[in-house]
KEVOKOL-116051 format. One record per atom (N, C-alpha, C): residue in three letters; x, y, z. Coordinates in steps of 0.001 Angstrom, whole numbers, plus 500000, padded with zeros to 6 digits. Example, Ala and Ser with C-alpha at 12.3 -4.5 7.8 and 13.67 -1.06 7.14 Angstrom:
<pts>
ALA513190494310507800 ALA512300495500507800 ALA513200496700507800 SER512850497750507080 SER513670498940507140 SER512900500030507870 
</pts>
This chain:
<pts>
MET500816498943499754 MET499869500073499929 MET500854501295499985 ASN502183501196499538 ASN503152502381499913 ASN503045503029498153 GLY503400504280498561 GLY503336505051497638 GLY502145505892497252 SER502088506958495937 SER500748507439495490 SER499965506772495322 HIS498598507080495769 HIS497202506475495302 HIS496402507862494706 VAL497236508492493618 VAL496447509715492658 VAL496253508961491565 PHE495157508869491062 PHE495080508506489599 PHE494665509420488780 ARG494839509553487505 ARG494493510676486463 ARG492861510592486247 ASP492448509503486311 ASP490732509242486019 ASP490540507832486527 LEU489384507377486350 LEU489249505685486530 LEU489705504898485736 ARG489901505248484107 ARG490889503778483502 ARG491949503822484198 ASP492829504966484830 ASP494146504856485246 ASP494161503785486468 LEU493200503440486879 LEU493444502418488005 LEU493768501096487549 SER493793500691485961 SER494567499599485513 SER496085499538485810 ARG496600500875486394 ARG497952500557487142 ARG498223499479488080 LEU496964499418489125 LEU496937498268490057 LEU496647497006489746 PRO497442495740490076 PRO497355494586489378 PRO496113493718489078 TRP494897494495489595 TRP493807493811489660 TRP492897494068488516 PHE493288495122487807 PHE492489495890486990 PHE493166496109485345 GLU492204496059484379 GLU492641496268483131 GLU491995497128482545 ALA492147498201481776 ALA491387499287480909 ALA490618498859480142 TYR489513499466480207 TYR488199499163479236 TYR487567500438478863 ASP487853500978477606 ASP486933501935477214 ASP487321503227478255 ASP486532503843478928 ASP487007504777479962 ASP486915504169481296 ARG487013503001481326 ARG486789502424482809 ARG487754501360483068 VAL487712500643484039 VAL488551499133484121 VAL487268497955484288 MET487925497057484065 MET487344495823484475 MET488571494948485374 SER488060493843485801 SER488739493092486939 SER489462492099485930 ARG490648491783486293 ARG491347490620485688 ARG491205489369486239 PRO490589488671485244 PRO489896487269485472 PRO490777486328486546 GLY490003485837487697 GLY490658484940488482 GLY491521485882489661 LEU491830487334489794 LEU492568487835490857 LEU491650488522491771 VAL490229488608491949 VAL489342489487492657 VAL488690488138493440 GLY488439487373493022 GLY487165486422493312 GLY485851486943493671 PRO485017486153494563 PRO483434486851494778 PRO483477487916495375 VAL482641488458495127 VAL482384489987495750 VAL481327490197495937 ILE480650490900497036 ILE479102491137497146 ILE479250492634497721 ASP478352493472497006 ASP478827494635497307 ASP477032495045498198 MET477441495543499251 MET476047495820500288 MET475767497115500430 HIS476081498132499082 HIS475803499230499183 HIS475542500013497862 THR474278499918497169 THR474021500348495784 THR472566500934495917 HIS472312501759495079 HIS470950502323494655 HIS470482502231493427 LEU469134501920492947 LEU468668502336491831 LEU467935504000491800 ALA467638504372490774 ALA467047505668490788 ALA466126505806491393 LEU465823506847492467 LEU465009507061493454 LEU463813508179492987 ALA462778507921493411 ALA461588508981492983 ALA460886509275494486 TYR460333510572494454 TYR459685511202495281 TYR458501512144494785 VAL457704512118495694 VAL456368512937495164 VAL455549512328493962 LEU456245512348492842 LEU455153511789491760 LEU455773510534491535 PRO454933509646490910 PRO455346508139490484 PRO457066508032489696 MET457212506954489884 MET458781506721489308 MET458796507078487545 GLN459837507725487273 GLN459433508227485863 GLN460796507255485002 VAL461789507059485765 VAL462982506113485234 VAL462469504813484845 ASP462649504287483645 ASP462427502945483428 ASP463503502050483800 LEU463389501456484957 LEU464498500788485898 LEU464868499564484925 ALA464324499078484258 ALA464364497778483191 ALA465335498193482017 MET465599499344481551 MET466304499969480590 MET467653500263480411 ALA468277499503479594 ALA469981499732479706 ALA470372500903478682 THR470997501475479176 THR471678502469478197 THR473217502517477935 PRO473872502887476658 PRO475350502682476533 PRO476371502678477379 ARG475892503753478601 ARG476822503680479932 ARG476305504172480792 THR476583504066482260 THR476223504549483438 THR476841505767483832 GLU475912506632483976 GLU476657508199484556 GLU476635508308485913 HIS477610507618486636 HIS478183508046487831 HIS478133509343488316 TYR477628509925489369 TYR477538511188490081 TYR479070511689489922 LEU479818510714490687 LEU481486511249490138 LEU481804510836488684 PRO481920511295487723 PRO482081510990486550 PRO483575510037486440 SER483657509138485219 SER485084508659484987 SER486221509220484794 CYS486024510587484245 CYS486889511492483822 CYS487822512035484608 CYS487261511999486306 CYS487798512700487079 CYS489188512041487758 SER489608513204488264 SER491160512449489109 SER490329511948490069 LEU491074511064490424 LEU490804510269491809 LEU491986510391493061 ASP491574510426494152 ASP492556510397495028 ASP492140509404496212 LEU492533508288496400 LEU492308507264497357 LEU492609507521498729 ASP493255508294499124 ASP493802508831500385 ASP492778510079500783 ILE491650510311500169 ILE490637511091500806 ILE489293510541500644 TYR488350511172501636 TYR486880510617501570 TYR486327510909500103 VAL486018510018499545 VAL485589509812498316 VAL484892511159497755 ASN484081511945498534 ASN483324512928498064 ASN484026514297497851 ARG485501514117498239 ARG486008515259498023 ARG486903515535496722 ASN486719514359496082 ASN486834514278494590 ASN485992515036493559 PHE485035515443494081 PHE484020515985493255 PHE484473517662493010 THR484252518220491938 THR484631519506491621 THR482921520393492153 PRO483109521648492343 PRO482199522435492411 PRO480919521927491255 GLN481216521865489927 GLN480531521882489296 GLN479531520439489405 HIS480811519276489542 HIS479952518063489828 HIS478913518081490702 LEU479073518771491884 LEU478306518749493235 LEU477266519585492899 SER477099520261491976 SER475694521057491504 SER475202520269490763 GLU475683519491489735 GLU474896518451488876 GLU474588517505489798 LEU474957517075490836 LEU474325515897491808 LEU473111516480492679 ARG473438517335492962 ARG472173518066493854 ARG471018518434492987 ARG471394518967491587 ARG470351519100490608 ARG469443517691490284 ASP470222516760490341 ASP469761515212489826 ASP469147514627490850 LEU469400514996492244 LEU468614514292493198 LEU467524515073493961 THR467320516404493345 THR466559517136493855 THR465192517669492657 VAL465438518193491478 VAL464481518846490787 VAL464423517469489664 ARG465243516903489369 ARG465200515488488551 ARG464509514507489163 SER464606514582490369 SER463849513398490945 SER462441512945490776 LEU461986514301490249 LEU460564514541489693 LEU459960513954488182 THR461490513380487661 THR461354513487485869 THR462059512008485658 GLY462082511391484616 GLY462941510646484234 GLY464441511050483380 GLY464863512045483495 GLY465653512672482806 GLY467103512598483832 GLY467895513381483057 GLY469409513582483873 GLY470017512207484098 MET471098512410485140 MET472309511216485080 MET471314509761485816 ARG469931510130486611 ARG469641509039487090 ARG468879508359486133 ARG468755508935484967 ARG468031507871484103 ARG468739506651483529 THR470127506451483860 THR471104505439483625 THR471219504665485015 HIS470424505143486021 HIS470677504198487273 HIS469751502955487520 THR470079502050486492 THR468961500893486088 THR469336499808486501 VAL468509498846486256 VAL468693497176486566 VAL469994496915485845 PRO469876496670484443 PRO470969496640483346 PRO472121497185483351 ASN471982498445483801 ASN473286499093484093 ASN474260498419485267 LEU473580498597486154 LEU473968498023487478 LEU474732496574487226 ARG473935495496486739 ARG474145494425486324 ARG475304494507485551 ARG475820495118484160 ARG476594495287483639 ARG478056495785484345 ASP477860496919485059 ASP478974497368486121 ASP479521496366487096 MET478642495305487765 MET478874494345488501 MET479829493112487523 ASP479162492876486472 ASP480070491858485616 ASP481283492489485314 GLU481285493835484961 GLU483036493913484585 GLU483741493744485651 LEU483266493611486956 LEU484560493571488156 LEU484191492236488800 GLY483357491281488508 GLY483351490114489082 GLY482491490192490468 ILE481678491458490455 ILE480700491326491442 ILE479683490437491504 GLU479318489327492212 GLU478203488576492282 GLU476724489102492272 ARG476706489909493580 ARG475760489983494265 ARG475902491737494690 SER474614492420494287 SER474700493778494808 SER473372493847495706 VAL473673494717496835 VAL472532495060497660 VAL471606496222497316 ILE470487496255496770 ILE469936497670496531 ILE469362498088497865 LEU469470499686498435 LEU469405500107499234 LEU468071501278499029 PRO467021501056499252 PRO465852502076498895 PRO465520503109499900 ILE465323504230499506 ILE464990505070501068 ILE463483505800500340 ASP462680505732501594 ASP461053506239501183 ASP460706507383502566 PHE459887507776501861 PHE459606508958502901 PHE457961508185503537 PRO457394508909504699 PRO456276508353504893 PRO455156508305504108 VAL455123509273503314 VAL454222509362502175 VAL454863509634500795 LEU454074509504499730 LEU454628510170498287 LEU456101509541497960 SER456121508372498161 SER457314507684497832 SER457234506024497501 SER457489505455496738 SER457609503891496748 SER458709503061496160 ASN459711503851496633 ASN461066502972496196 ASN461346501867496750 ALA460752501513497825 ALA461090500220498434 ALA460423499077497196 ASP459052499335496737 ASP458414498636496022 ASP459306498425494607 HIS459786499206494277 HIS460391499173493182 HIS461756498187493386 ALA462605498525494344 ALA463763497908494429 ALA463327496358494788 LEU462512496055495413 LEU461927494420495870 LEU461515493880494466 GLY460783494439493541 GLY460284494260492524 GLY461696493764491547 ALA462606494558491348 ALA463885494488490841 ALA464465493152490962 ALA464619493044492354 ALA465181491940493101 ALA464598490750492890 ARG463413490597492635 ARG462536489661492157 ARG462810488816490923 VAL463060489687489779 VAL463216488997488529 VAL464737489331488240 GLU465864489521488999 GLU466955489608488781 GLU467843488965490152 ASP468220487643489495 ASP468579486599490665 ASP470057487341491537 HIS470838488201490861 HIS472010488395491144 HIS471996490399492068 LEU470538490569492384 LEU470352491694493057 LEU469458491078494397 VAL469816491594495608 VAL469338491550496847 VAL468868493008497330 SER467570493008497799 SER466783494366498111 SER466496494207499976 PHE467184495585500059 PHE466530495900501399 PHE465038496535501074 GLY464626496561502456 GLY463170497773502258 GLY463585498902502964 SER462647499749502863 SER462521501017503767 SER461424501287504389 VAL461022501758505445 VAL460123501758506130 VAL460512503164507210 HIS459630504395506981 HIS460340505452507518 HIS459527505079508910 PRO459923505583509892 PRO459646505388511333 PRO457957506211511574 TYR457891507212511046 TYR456968507982511175 TYR455671507629510206 ALA455922506521509303 ALA455078506150508435 ALA453739505538509054 ARG452683505450508406 ARG451205504811509022 ARG451607503194509171 ASN451425502784510364 ASN451485501145510543 ASN452862500782509926 PRO453699501456510960 PRO455316500904510240 PRO455548499539510321 ILE455148498724511052 ILE455373497546511700 ILE454565496315510312 ALA453633496735509998 ALA452482495974509096 ALA453663496326507653 LYS453999497465507865 LYS454762497886506327 LYS455708496936506132 LEU456648496787507368 LEU457943496057507640 LEU457452494715507177 ASP456460493936507659 ASP455904492316507355 ASP455805492365506196 SER454913493419505461 SER454535493365503961 SER456024493279503137 GLN456797494093503461 GLN458203494138502782 GLN459242493003502901 ILE458831492259504215 ILE459636491196504483 ILE458932489915503457 ALA457884489767503388 ALA456970488766502420 ALA457192489093501070 ARG457669490201500711 ARG458319490321499335 ARG459616490219498985 GLY460365489796500286 GLY461929489405499904 GLY462929490359500518 ALA462092491606501520 ALA463398492523501816 ALA464414491535502917 ARG465760491690502584 ARG466682491117503356 ARG467018491959504754 GLY466653492964504753 GLY467083494241505941 GLY466086495428505612 ILE466734496353506488 ILE465913497583506288 ILE467054498817506388 LYS466566499575505091 LYS467552500857505164 LYS467107502429505739 VAL467743502756506699 VAL467467504023507281 VAL468332505122507025 HIS467900506267506394 HIS468910507276506089 HIS468294508685507041 PRO468953508806507779 PRO468453509931508790 PRO468456511064508145 ALA469493511757507104 ALA469590512837506687 ALA468355513257505573 VAL468161511942504771 VAL467187512075503745 VAL465947512216504452 GLN465638511279505089 GLN464116510661506094 GLN463721511837507088 LEU465037512386507464 LEU464676513527508155 LEU464065513304509619 VAL464839512104510094 VAL464730511384511667 VAL465853511199512029 ARG465564511417513657 ARG467009511139514260 ARG467232509716514511 PRO468252509074514384 PRO468369507680514209 PRO468082506867515752 ASP467854507902517097 ASP467664507518518224 ASP466293507990518455 ALA465535508276517588 ALA464002508795518027 ALA463065507761518171 PRO462390507848519144 PRO461617506512519743 PRO460973505725518790 ARG460200506360518146 ARG459659505404517001 ARG460575504539516027 ALA461942505224515963 ALA462857504582514898 ALA463394503383515746 VAL463561503112517271 VAL463762502689518197 VAL463445501314517976 ALA461583501904517934 ALA461018500470517939 ALA460671499971516593 LEU460925500421515670 LEU461276499727514323 LEU462372498989514174 TYR463823499471514787 TYR464873498589515096 TYR464800497358515911 ARG463940497451516543 ARG463525496326517515 ARG462810495136516920 ALA462150495558516238 ALA461176494953515235 ALA461820494154514538 CYS462523495006513850 CYS463642494047512735 CYS464530493120513495 GLY464932493350514612 GLY465873492375515683 GLY465230490926515750 GLU463538491401515902 GLU462923490387516245 GLU462525489612515019 ARG462630490168513867 ARG462451489302512562 ARG463450488751512062 GLY464849488860512787 GLY466288488656512102 GLY466641489417510891 LEU466319490668510889 LEU466735491492509501 LEU467752492891510146 PRO468647492983509805 PRO469763493751509948 PRO469157495358509494 VAL469621496212510199 VAL469372497415509928 VAL470339498329509233 LEU470589498627508029 LEU471301499532507418 LEU471282501019507722 TRP472257501713508436 TRP472089503141508299 TRP472913503660507528 HIS472390504655507043 HIS473568505860506635 HIS473913506557507970 CYS475458506330508148 CYS475965506831509722 CYS477040507621509155 GLY476865509103509601 GLY477926510025509890 GLY477639511036508762 PRO478238512108509237 PRO478109513244508353 PRO479094513179507070 VAL478787513833505896 VAL479530513635504852 VAL480225514642503939 GLY479602515960504836 GLY480057517318504426 GLY479488518236503360 ILE478865517415502576 ILE478007517661501627 ILE476720517995501403 GLU476065517375502641 GLU474581517752502971 GLU474393518601503621 PRO472792518967503480 PRO472304520216504361 PRO472850520362505637 ARG472868521552506356 ARG472809521393507904 ARG472047520658508712 LEU470860520420508416 LEU470063519583508939 LEU470388517975508911 GLY470481517690507743 GLY470920516464507666 GLY472242515983508188 ARG473347516857508374 ARG474405516867508690 ARG474343516755510504 TYR473675517304510872 TYR473171517217512450 TYR472615515745512800 LEU471653515192511884 LEU470568514054512024 LEU471579512888512104 SER472761512917511382 SER473666512007511219 SER475019511704511953 GLN475027512732512688 GLN476125513004513917 GLN476121511182514588 VAL477313510691514608 VAL477633509793515045 VAL477135509257516401 ARG476974510288517376 ARG476808510497518822 ARG475284510010518951 HIS474221510391517883 HIS473076509610517999 HIS472772508302517786 TYR473711507599517446 TYR473692506120517084 TYR473771505381518127 GLU474488505563519127 GLU474770504691520262 GLU473543504239520976 ARG472514504652521267 ARG471671504672522111 ARG470656503248521583 PRO470419503612520727 PRO469412502436519975 PRO470562501224519658 ILE471586501377519609 ILE472407500039519128 ILE472679499180520585 ALA472421500193521706 ALA472940499525523199 ALA471774499115523562 GLU470529499627523182 GLU469006499390523505 GLU468657498345522690 CYS469091497934521711 CYS468570496793520673 CYS469590495646520374 PRO470084495172521589 PRO471157494114521462 PRO470885492930520364 GLY469599492555520143 GLY469055491791519206 GLY469017491856517682 THR469446493512517573 THR469183493913516251 THR470673494229515748 THR471180493683514486 THR472339493656513496 THR472133495368513391 PHE473379496147513233 PHE473209497500512849 PHE474607497500511901 ILE474274497880510711 ILE475375498242509391 ILE475580499422509399 LEU476826500104509706 LEU476936501527509719 LEU477745501968508316 GLY476614502307507692 GLY477027502737505990 GLY478005503676506268 HIS479004503544505258 HIS480124504526505156 HIS480884504801506362 SER480744503516507349 SER481351503359508662 SER481560504685509164 GLY480647505566509344 GLY480546506671510174 GLY480908507728509296 ALA481640508038508285 ALA481588508972507003 ALA482928509703507917 LEU482714510947507691 LEU483512511841508257 LEU483997511760509864 GLN483227510908510478 GLN483451510401511959 GLN483858509050512055 MET484585508450511116 MET484975507088511239 MET485349506615512750 ASP486109507531513304 ASP486656506908514630 ASP485999506956515479 MET484771507171515631 MET483506507288516371 MET482995505981516029 ALA482542505588514790 ALA481864504541514321 ALA482814503412514585 LEU484140503478514431 LEU485022502253514791 LEU485001502019516409 ASP484993503025517155 ASP484921502808518500 ASP483597501657518871 LEU482409502224518045 LEU480926501392518437 LEU481452500266517883 ALA481801499831516877 ALA482028498348516452 ALA482936498018517381 CYS483924498055517956 CYS484877497486518970 CYS483771497317520269 ARG483039498077520390 ARG482324497955522115 ARG481237497363521788 TYR480494497181520562 TYR479186496546520855 TYR479327495581519625 PRO478893494265520070 PRO479102492867519056 PRO477808492982518018 ASN476699493713517983 ASN475925493909517009 ASN475968495049515837 VAL477469495537515897 VAL477340496387515094 VAL478796495905514103 VAL478338496572512238 VAL479138495846511525 VAL479412497364510713 LEU480688497381509765 LEU481016498324509498 LEU481142498370508065 GLU480621499041507033 GLU480179498831505589 GLU481341500068505257 THR482122499783504122 THR483176500589503588 THR483062501540502734 SER482102501932502226 SER482042502659500929 SER482441504213501430 SER483201504869500539 SER483478506405500750 SER484754506668501546 GLN485028505735502559 GLN486250505785503368 GLN487515505927502409 SER488381506697502701 SER489424506784502541 SER490639505547502817 LEU491516505551501771 LEU492333504474501982 LEU493207504248503324 ARG493511505479503894 ARG494016505460505348 ARG493040505100506308 ALA491839505575506299 ALA490764505108507393 ALA490390503808507106 LEU490469503083505752 LEU490237501792505769 LEU491089500947506548 ALA492229501371506229 ALA493593500601506751 ALA493668500484508251 ARG492800501429509009 ARG492469501397510118 ARG491327500750510644 ILE490453500687510038 ILE489213500004509937 ILE489834498567510048 VAL490708498076509148 VAL490869496275509078 VAL491831495991509867 ASP492627496819510692 ASP493692496827511802 ASP493061496540512928 ARG491582497315512968 ARG490913497511514470 ARG489706496598514941 ALA489107496573513668 ALA487671496250513921 ALA487724494854513717 PRO486269493821514444 PRO486469492610514334 PRO486390492440512841 PRO487438491087512402 PRO487015490893511067 PRO485954490410510627 ASP485163489594511222 ASP483820489120510859 ASP482942490320510785 ARG483334491643511098 ARG482221492704510914 ARG482580493800510327 ILE483094493469509261 ILE483386494441508061 ILE482828494024506798 VAL481931494668505828 VAL481532494574504729 VAL481901495618503671 PHE481992495116502200 PHE482067495789501336 PHE481271496619500780 GLY481378497932500628 GLY480080498783499643 GLY480506499892498759 SER479884500137497839 SER480446501154496909 SER479643502225496651 ASP478581502401496812 ASP477588503367497015 ASP477272504003495453 TRP477321503052494701 TRP476807502996493355 TRP475265503513493258 PRO475153504392492307 PRO475777505040491260 PRO476406506466491600 PHE476219506595492633 PHE477230508020493532 PHE478606507669492688 TYR479393506676492851 TYR480721506211492651 TYR480815505065491616 PRO481855504816490925 PRO481882503448490257 PRO482241502598491410 GLN481998501203491211 GLN482119500350492098 GLN483711499937492460 ALA484464500505490864 ALA485808499799491111 ALA486415500715492114 ILE486016501939492424 ILE486832502871493407 ILE487119502029494710 GLY485825501944495251 GLY485854501370496646 GLY486220499929496325 LEU486386498930495397 LEU486780497710495458 LEU488544497715495576 ALA488875498502494846 ALA490325499190494649 ALA490922499239496306 LYS490200500413496724 LYS490650500268498460 LYS490671499240498853 VAL489948498280499193 VAL489697497041499961 VAL490793496564499359 LEU490952496149497939 LEU492267495161497391 LEU493580495585498220 LEU493680497159498131 LEU495173497253498615 LEU495369497394500271 VAL494264497424500684 VAL494472497534502387 VAL494531495865502817 THR494067495079501957 THR494195493822502144 THR495162492583501415 GLU496069493423500736 GLU496828492665499670 GLU497744491631500305 SER498149491797501725 SER499035490698502212 SER497657489875503000 ARG496603489904503021 ARG495939489253504103 ARG494586488665503332 PRO494634487532502724 PRO493865487031501483 PRO492554486880502186 GLU492598486097503508 GLU491796485511504463 GLU490775486557504840 LEU491093487741505084 LEU490568489137505504 LEU490060489651504366 ARG490498489611503368 ARG489722489920502097 ARG488651489502501709 SER488654487916502134 SER487830487102501477 SER486510487392502274 ARG486705487620503564 ARG485544487978504433 ARG484914489157504320 ILE485690490416503873 ILE485307491796503675 ILE484351491802502351 LEU484961491009501427 LEU484436491104499982 LEU483285490174499843 HIS483008489048500669 HIS482018488144500565 HIS481304487308501566 SER482422486518502378 SER481829485686503426 SER481033486404504502 ASN481279487537505131 ASN480804488405505913 ASN479288488710505325 ALA479071489267504260 ALA478129489673503639 ALA476722488495503416 VAL477741487168503291 VAL476795486101502977 VAL476104485666504266 ARG476750485759505398 ARG475981485677506469 ARG475222486559506974 LEU475261487650506809 LEU474166488878506975 LEU473240488509506452 LEU473466488257505097 LEU472210488077504131 LEU471578487008503885 ARG472143486097504718 ARG471511484536504867 ARG471414483795503566 LEU472558484261502804 LEU472857483438501662 LEU473197481841501857 SER472703481350500683 SER473495480084500641 SER474896479636499898 
</pts>
């Protein structure tokens, strides 16, 4: 892991031994990576109006929010690679264009995700929908996609302040949900709100993990940054010992606090997406090895970026690499 980890663009990751250049991106070299499960992906999300994106449509390429032409520094939190123009486009795509079928989000579809997975040897990806109490049905779309695509697994999304949240939870379990996604910054709910804790407890009773967006990322609105502070997550972890909590982004810019939670509580799992290479090295050195899983946050970022970081920090630790990339997720998702 010595030396510079700055790359001209996504294609330049082919300087690493696991990848080869392909068009404007990279593919994994056959036999060098092994089976991979990506625990953190999204399809296009829709709010207020019904879904306008055809989630079954393939386009020539995926338009990630961090474009493949960008310079990449693996030693910083991944969103620090955005230019101001990229951030402006991302915000527009996630707000105004969430009402339409246009913009970059028109490419955030099932066949495009599958193509990106196939190029990197990723055998399964977990779709994480995010719903409001009303005026969204992203979990329905995600669960429907996973029913027709064997290589996708879907979590559900139940807003703690939705009407009859436990009945909604059971309905999503019946349709195949393998866990529940909670995003405090988007759903505008503190992770330790009493109704949220009741939902987590119900998940634990049903054997479902909860995957939180965890920690501030620095580009969200001020309220979202407050709601995502890692200090808000400990109480539900402590009060729901029968529930497994996956800390998405491993606490983001408060990684050390999330790592401390994983070291103190046996029901905490760290998910790697977006972390810097240095932070990820601390995670693999200190966190329990059976409680780290790989995630990419596709389509915000190409899956190759997060995968490259895990491969670098586990270069001399093949057994740990296999756990992070595959076997820990197999156990969490109850896959054969």
